[in-house]
C-alpha positions in Angstrom: 96.6 120.8 84.2 97.5 118.3 85.4 96.6 116.7 88.9 97.6 114.6 91.1 96.6 113.1 95.0 98.1 115.7 96.7 96.3 117.9 95.5 93.0 115.8 96.1 93.5 115.8 99.9 94.8 119.4 100.1 91.3 120.6 100.2 89.6 119.5 103.5 85.9 119.3 101.5 88.3 116.8 99.3 88.8 114.9 102.1 85.7 115.0 103.8 84.3 113.8 100.5 86.2 111.1 100.1 85.6 110.4 103.4 82.1 109.7 102.3 82.9 107.6 99.6 84.6 105.6 101.2 81.6 104.6 103.1 79.2 103.8 99.7 78.8 105.0 96.2 76.7 108.0 96.1 75.0 110.3 93.6 76.2 113.5 92.8 72.9 114.8 94.8 72.9 113.4 97.2 77.0 114.1 98.1 76.6 117.7 98.3 72.9 117.0 100.3 76.0 116.5 103.4 76.7 119.8 102.6 76.9 122.8 103.8 79.2 124.8 100.4 77.3 125.3 96.9 75.9 122.4 94.8 78.8 124.5 92.0 81.3 123.7 94.6 80.4 120.5 95.0 80.4 119.9 92.0 84.2 121.7 91.7 85.0 119.2 94.4 83.6 116.8 92.8 85.6 117.1 89.2 88.8 118.2 90.8 88.6 114.2 92.7 87.8 112.7 89.2 90.7 113.8 87.8 93.2 113.4 90.1 91.9 109.9 90.0 90.1 109.2 93.3 86.9 109.1 92.3 84.3 108.0 89.8 81.9 109.3 88.1 79.4 106.7 86.4 76.2 107.7 85.2 73.1 105.4 85.7 69.4 106.1 84.2 69.2 110.4 85.0 71.5 110.1 88.0 75.0 110.3 87.8 76.7 107.4 90.9 80.4 109.1 92.4 82.5 105.7 93.7 85.1 106.1 95.2 88.8 104.7 94.0 91.3 104.4 97.1 94.3 102.5 95.1 94.8 105.8 94.3 95.4 107.7 97.3 98.2 105.0 97.9 101.0 107.8 96.7 100.0 110.1 99.1 99.8 107.2 101.8 103.3 105.9 101.2 104.1 109.6 101.3 102.7 109.9 104.7 103.7 107.2 106.0 107.6 107.7 104.9 107.2 110.0 108.4 105.4 107.8 110.7 108.4 106.7 112.9 110.0 109.8 112.9 106.5 111.6 115.0 106.2 108.5 116.4 110.1 109.6 117.8 109.1 113.2 118.6 105.9 113.0 120.4 107.2 109.8 122.5 110.1 112.0 123.4 107.8 114.4 124.4 105.4 111.9 126.3 108.8 111.3 128.3 110.1 114.7 128.8 106.2 115.7 130.2 106.0 112.4 132.8 109.5 114.1 134.0 108.1 117.8 134.9 105.8 116.4 136.3 107.5 114.0 138.8 109.8 116.6 138.6 106.1 119.2 140.3 105.0 116.6 143.0 107.8 116.1 144.2 108.0 120.0 144.4 104.6 120.4 146.7 
């Protein structure tokens, strides 16, 4: 099965792993210790992230280190970015509507 970046970010645990690894490379065990799910579950999430090209796992001695590959998150970022202006406009319109309601309520008090 071919995986892509959208599958990587679809799960909240994987998003948390991405965030965790964005600060530093960590061993598989250290990543697993940060979560309240089983180690096999974390291993499965790491495997999916690896298959999606979001992380690399490098073996150094007996340890396996997870390293983020942020460049491979670009397709998801670009897809989300295209909707940014649309949502900002809608939020601004909603804020204006709320301000109008607030003003009317103050006049009626």
